Every structure is written in C-alpha cells, then in structure tokens.
C-alpha positions in Angstrom: 22.4 3.2 -14.9 19.8 5.0 -14.4 17.4 2.1 -16.1 19.0 0.0 -12.8 17.5 2.2 -10.3 14.6 2.5 -11.8 14.2 -0.7 -12.0 15.9 -1.5 -8.4 13.6 1.5 -7.0 9.9 -0.2 -9.0 10.6 -3.9 -7.5 11.7 -2.5 -4.1 8.4 -0.6 -4.1 6.4 -3.6 -5.0 8.0 -6.0 -2.2 8.0 -3.8 0.6 4.5 -2.2 0.1 3.2 -6.3 -0.4 5.2 -6.6 2.9 3.9 -3.2 4.7 0.4 -5.0 4.0 1.0 -8.0 4.8 1.9 -7.3 8.4 -0.7 -4.7 8.3 -3.2 -7.8 7.8 -1.7 -9.6 10.4 -1.9 -6.9 13.0 -5.4 -6.8 12.4 -5.6 -10.7 12.9 -4.1 -10.1 16.2 -6.2 -7.2 16.8 -9.7 -8.8 16.0 -8.7 -12.6 16.4 -11.3 -12.7 13.3 -10.0 -13.5 9.5 -13.7 -11.7 8.7 -13.1 -8.5 10.7 -9.4 -8.1 8.8 -10.9 -7.9 5.7 -13.1 -5.3 6.8 -9.9 -3.4 8.3 -7.9 -4.3 5.4 -10.4 -3.7 2.4 -10.3 -0.1 2.4 -6.3 0.8 2.7 -6.1 -1.9 -0.6 -9.1 0.1 -2.3 -7.5 3.5 -1.9 -4.1 2.1 -2.8 -5.6 0.4 -6.0 -7.3 3.5 -6.7 -4.8 5.8 -6.4 -1.9 4.1 -8.2 -5.0 3.4 -11.3 -5.8 7.2 -11.1 -2.0 8.5 -11.2 -1.2 5.9 -14.1 -4.6 7.2 -15.9 -3.1 10.6 -15.7 0.2 9.7 -17.3 2.4 9.8 -13.6 5.6 8.6 -14.1 7.9 7.0 -11.1 8.8 9.5 -8.9 9.5 10.3 -5.1 6.1 11.2 -4.7 4.6 7.9 -5.7 7.1 6.0 -3.3 6.3 8.5 -0.3 2.4 8.4 -1.2 1.8 4.7 -1.0 2.9 3.9 2.5 1.3 7.3 3.8 -2.0 6.0 2.0 -1.4 2.1 4.1 -1.2 4.0 7.2 -3.8 6.4 7.5 -6.3 4.1 5.9 -5.4 1.1 8.1 -5.0 3.6 11.3 -8.6 5.0 9.9 -10.1 1.1 9.6 -8.7 -0.5 13.0 -10.5 2.2 14.5 
C-alpha cells in the first residue's frame, strides 16, 4: 500500500508540475505577446527547478513532503521574479 501511495505521489507531482509550468508559460505568452520574451521569463524557473532537484538527488534525498512543496514554491517565486 505504501508503494502504491509513493508511486501515485511521484506521478502526480510530475503531472502537476508540468501543468503548472505550462500554465506559467501560457500566462507569460499572454502577458508579453512574444514567444522570445516567454522563453526569457520561463528559463530561470526551469533552470532553478532542475538545479534544485538535481542537487537534492545528488545529496540522496528521498521523496518527502519537502520536495512536494519545494518545486511549486520555486516555480511561483521564479516566475514572479522573471516576469517583473
């Protein structure tokens, strides 16, 4: 049962993070009206998430509640900073 819960949490984390990043990209396209500006606004959040998850994976962190909250938090803060 725990394995099924862990698999569901990991699957949902991936799906919802991709959906959130896509929504952020769509909002950036609507706001800037150019794809090149959207790429500039969406680049830092993507790099921050990849670096954070890569560093935590390198440090051998396992799936926990911290990782579930960290990724959307990085995405929200990075998108808001890059949009401004």
